[in-house]
N, C-alpha and C positions, 0 to 999 in steps of 0.2 A: 415372499414379501410384499405387503402393501404398499403399491406405488406411490402411495400419497404419503405414507410416514413410515420410516424405517423401523423395524423392528429393532429390540435391543439386543446392540451389535457389539462384539468383541473388538475392540479398538487397538490397532497398534500405531506406535507413533515413531516415525525416521524423520528428524532425530529431536530431541528435547531442547532445541532452541528456544528464543525468545517467542516466535510463533507457534511452533508445535507443541510445546508445554502449555501454554495458556489455551489453544484450540483443544488438546487433550482434555485439559481440567475441565472446559466447557461441556464437552461431550460425555465426561464423565458426571458433571452435574446435571445433564440432561436424562441422565439414567442408563447411560452405556456403559460398558465396563472395558475399561483400559486394561489390557492385559500384557503389555508388555512394551518397552521403549528402548530406542538406542540412545545414548549419551557417551562422548568420548572426554571432551574438555571437562576441566574442574569446574567451570559455570556451569555447562548442560547438566552436570550431575547434581548439581546444587538446586537447578532449576527443578529438575525431576524430582529431588526429594521434596521441596517446597509444595509444588503443585501437583505431583503425580506420587504422592507417597504410598508405599509399598508395592509400586509397581516395578517388576523386575527388569532390569536394564540387559538388553541382549544384543548380538550382531545384529544388523539390519534383516539378514535373511531368516533369521529365528523370528524377528518381529514379524514379518511378513507370514510367515507360515501360520502363525497363531491368529492372525487378524482376519476378522468379515470385514472390516474397515481398515484399510491402511492408509493412514495419512504420511504423505511424503513432504515434510515441510523442511526443505533444503533449499540452499541458495539457487536461483534461477539457472547459472551456468554448470552447478552440479547435478541439476536434476534429469537431464537425457542421458548421461553415462550411469546414474544411479539406476535408471528404469530399465535400460539396456542390460545391465549387469544382473538385476535381479529376475528379469524375463530368462536370460541366458541360464540361470541358475534353477529356472523351473520353480519360482518362489510365489507366482502368480496362480490361481486357480478359478474356472468357470464360477460365476455367481458371486464373486469378491467384488467389493467396490475399494476403487483405488483413489484416493483424492490427493492432489497435489496444491501447495500454496504459492506457487510462484507467479508474481505478477503479470510477467511478460509472456508468459506461455498459456497456450489454451489447452483444449482436451488431444490435441494432435499428438504432443508428446509423450502421451501415455499409449502411442499405437502397439509398442511391442507386449505391453499389458494387455490392451485390448484384443489383439490377435490370441491370446491365451483365455478369453473368455469374460474378462474382468468389466464392470462397469465403471467408464473413466469420467472422472470429474474435476474440474478447476476450480477452484474456490480460494479467492484472495480476500482476505479482510482489509478494507480500505482504510488501514488506522496503524498509526505508530506503536508497537510494543516493546517493553522494557524486560519482560519474563517475570514480572512480580504479580503477587496473587490480584493487586487491584488491577490488573490487564483483563481477567476474568469479566470485571464488572465493565469495562470500557466497551466490551463487544455488544452491551445492551444499546448502544448509542450509535452504532457503526453500520455501515452497509458493506456486504461481501460481494465481490464482482463475482459471479458464476458463468461458467462456461460449460455447457454440456456437449457430448456428440451431437452432429449433425444440426447445429443451430441454424445453419445457412439455409439448409433444405426444410426446415422444420413444418412450414406451412405448405410447401410444394408437394405435387401430385408424387406419389410413391414414398412419402417421406416413411422412414423406418419407424414403427411404433416404440421401440427401445428409445428412442430419441426423447419420447414425452416421458418414459420413465426417468430417464436421466435427470431431465429437470425437475421433476417431481420430487426425487429421491435429494437432490441438492436442496431444493427450496426448504424440504423438511427440514433437513440436517441443519440449515442455517437458522432459520426459525426456532429451532430447537435450541440452539446456544444463544437466543437472545438477540439477533442481528437480524438485518433487513436484506435478502437476495435483491440483486440486481442484474439483469442478463447483459452479458459482455460478447459480442460475436468473437468467433474464433480469430477472425482477419484482423479484428482491432485491437486484439488483445496488448502488442506492444506499443500501441500508442495510447491505450488507455493508460498502460503503467509508466510510461513517460510522463503522462500529465500528472500523474499522481506523485511521481519522484520529483518533478520541476516544482511542483506547489510545495510539498512537506519537506522535503530535503533542502532546497535552495531557501526555503522559509526560514529553517534553523540557521542555515549560513547567514542570510540578511539579519536575522536578529542577533547571531553571534558577533556580525562588523560592528552592529549598532552599539552593544554593549563595550566592545572593544575601544570604539572611538571615544565614548563618554569616560571610561576609565583611564584612557591616555591623556584625558584632558583632566585627569583627578578628580571626576565628578564620580561620587558613591551615594547610594547603591544604586547602580545602574538598572540593575533588572528590575528594581521597585519601581524606579522611576518610570519606565517604558511600557512595565504591564498593561496599566488601564488604558494608554494609547492605542498600543497594538492590538490589545483584546477589542477595543471599539472600531479600529479600522479594520479588523477581519470581519466582524459584524457587520459592519456597514458595507463591506465589499461582497459578502454573501447575500445581503437583503438586497441591496441597491446596484450593484454593479460599478460601472466606470462612472455613473453619475455621484457616486459617494467620493469621488476624487477631490482631494485636497492639496494645500501645499504650493510652494512656489513655481513649480514646475504646471500644476494644472490651471495657476491664475495667470501664468505667462509673464512671472518676475525675473526677466533674465538675468539683471544685476545681482539678484540674490543667488541665482544658480550659479553664475560666476564667482561670487565669493566662496559658496558651497566647494566648487571645485579646486579653487586656489588651495583652501584650508585642509580638505581631504588629501590633496596631492602632497602637502608638505608633510601630512601625519602619515600616509600611507598610499604611494603610488598605485598599488595593484587594485586597493579599494576604490580609488578615483576612477580608474577602467570601469568597475562594475557600476558605480554611481552613473556614470556618462552613459552606459548602455541601458541600464534601467531608466533613467530620465528621459531617453529619447522614446523608448516605448511608450513610456508614461504620457508624454507629449502627445504622441500620435493618437492614443487612445481618448485622451482628453478632447481632442480635436474631432475624433469621431464621434465622440458623447455630445457633441455641442457646446464644449466647455471653454475650448480656445478657437479663437477664429484663426483665418489663416495667416495674418500678418504676427499674431502672436506665437503661433506654431513656426514661422519662419525664422523669428527671433530667438527662440527657445534653442531651435536644433542648430543655428548659426553659433550660439554661444558654446553648445557642446562640441561643436567642432574646432573651435578656435582653441579651447582649453587643452 
């Protein structure tokens, strides 16, 4: 196999969840041959039928035995046990490429497979998927966090040449799927994943809370009302950072912040605790960006403590 460009590979997918079905379809679109997948739930079987049509659904060990490239797209906490089980059953073979998609894990979790001669890779799409066909198109606009074996020693003396092969293969696979590879060192994978989860998952919670408050006040359509505002806020944050902060906290309008907390506490005390915590962080970020002077920061923080 050319280290810079994987040959056409027989791909096995374990399992056909939201991520596995999409990446399997993307690899198929790139010219690889998806030869088998595992799917247990009704939803997974439906995704496999939609995104991996005519691909036989088999147990994980049989999927592994048919694959040149085995894609393990299972939850982070499930992955170590799955790898150990497949290794114990002799499902891996030298020269096989084994890829997992768990965000918090690097290549080391694949050690039982690596000991049997596989090339271990961690490819985590920095994207949220629904498991629908349009997700394949979304890959073209996203990055994929890549961890290959030996990243920490890559440039040091005595580095294993196979480490460079690992990155080259990973990069080629990601580019073939239409995405952009980004190197994530093994040691920082958990923090990398925590950052993405904090941003994406908690953003959804924040938006949901916003919609809930508006609807509880009888304001509809809440989603349509806030969509342009939130889209602009996200764009500004990514373009300009903390200098783009606006609103009463960033302006030091303590009286407005007090009113917000009063009303939110009446509507939903738990949500008020979230507002207070985020407002405190916003005030400190605004001060660090030069938007709030020390006096205004003190007033905002005092207001948040009083409520």
